[in-house]
N, C-alpha and C positions, 0 to 999 in steps of 0.2 A: 135885339144880345145884348152884352157884356165886351165880352172877348172878340167881335169881330172889327172888322178894323174899316178907319174911315179911309177916303183917300184924300187925305192930307197924310196921314201917317206913313212913312219909307219904307220900306221893306228890312225885312229883318236882317241883318249880319249874317252867315253863315262861315265859321269860321274855316271848315272845310272845304268849302268851295278851290280854292288856292293849289292844295294835293289835286286836285281835278283837271286842270287848268296846263295843258299844257305848252299853255305859251309863257307862263309861269316862268321865274326867274330861278323860286325854289323847287322843293322835293315834290315831283308828281308820281300819284299811285295811276298805271291803266287799269283801267277796267276791264273786266275778264266779264264775259258774256257765256251763260248756260244754255246749254240744252233741258231744255223742258223731258224728255226720256225720263219717268224715274223705272221703264224697263230696261234702260240700260245699265241703270246705277241699281237695281236688282236683280243681274245677274253678276253686277265686278262681287257684291258682297256677298253672293246664294256661295262662286267660288274661292271664298278665304274658307280655309276650314281650321279653324279654332283650336288650338291644341289644348290636351286633355291633362291637368298636373289633378296625380293626386297628392292630399293630404294627408295617409293615414299614416304614412310610417315618415320616422324624424331618424336624422343623420346621426343622436347622437341613441346612448343608453338610456332608457329612462332613472337610473341614479343619478346619472348626472346631470341629467334636466332637474330633474327633485331637488338637487343638489344646488343649481342657478338659481332654480327662482326662488329660494325661500333662501337664499345670499344677498338675490336684491332686493325682497320686501324686508329683508332688515336692515339691508343696508341704507335703502330710502329713506325708511320708519327713522334711524338711526340719525340720518343728516337733515331730515325734518326738524327733529325733537332737540339738536344741539339747537338748531339755525333760531327755531319759535323764542327756546330757553337763551337767549345769547341774545337775542332782539327786547325779550321780556328785560334783562339785563340793565342792556346798555340806554337802552330809548326809556321804558319804564322806570329801571331804579326797584325792580319788586328783585330782590333776591332770593327766597325764599322759593318762590314758582319757579321764575330763570333758571335761581343755582337747582333746583331740583330735574329742571328740565337736561341742563346743560350734564349734568349728571347720568340721568335716564339716557342721555342720549348716547351717553359716553362708556354704559354699560350694554350698552345694543352693540355700538363697531366692538368693545371686546367679544360678546356673542357671536357676533361675525367670524370672526380674528380666529375664535376657537375651533368654530364649527369650520372654515377654512381649513385649515390644519390638522386639523383630525380625518376632513375628505382624503388629505391629500395623502395623509400616510397612510389610510382605508388601502386607498387605489396602487400610491406606487407599492404596498407593504411593510412600511414602518421605517423605509430608503427617506422620507424629507429626512426625518427628523436629526438623521445622522449628517452632523457636520463637515465629516472626511470622510475622505476617497477608500479607508484600511476598509477591510474586513469584501469588495463589495470585487465579484467578480470580471471578466472583460465583458460577458455575455448581459451585465446590468448596464454596459454603458448607448448611446445613442451613437448611432453613423448619422453625420450629418456628412454631407456631399458639397466639397469646396474647391473651387476651381482646378486642380490638378487632379485629387480621389477622392478616397475616403479619407476621413480625417476617426479615432474612437474620443468621443465626451463621455463626459457622467454631464446627466443632467442637475449632480448639484454639485457642481464644483466650478470655482470664482476662478474666472482666466485673468481676477488679477492677481500678483507677485507680489 
């Protein structure tokens, strides 16, 4: 055979041999002995109760879930198209295709922003478009817990003055 050793060939060096030698100065890894009793392993794994998790229900309403995934897809497509257009503009110098792709991606970003604002307006009852707190009742404010007590804060109010 071609791969048989001759008596003149030295033994092959094992780089991991020193890890198992307790007399070496370096790191030693102790050997762990295991029993070949497969019955003990079978009994211990049979005692483990695997939890059953239902994935039928979601924590969010279906309209929120649908709007979220629609926005994720549109923003991902817009990011891809703008990136591809920018690469064509910079590296290829192709103003026609690159410019068209950047413009299309910008339109997709605008569409995503418009859909987001429309969804926020529908879910807030039109309050997201009102930049002021005028005409809002105290019932519309969000209660936020802080250190000592509860504060009333409007969801559209800015903390800057």
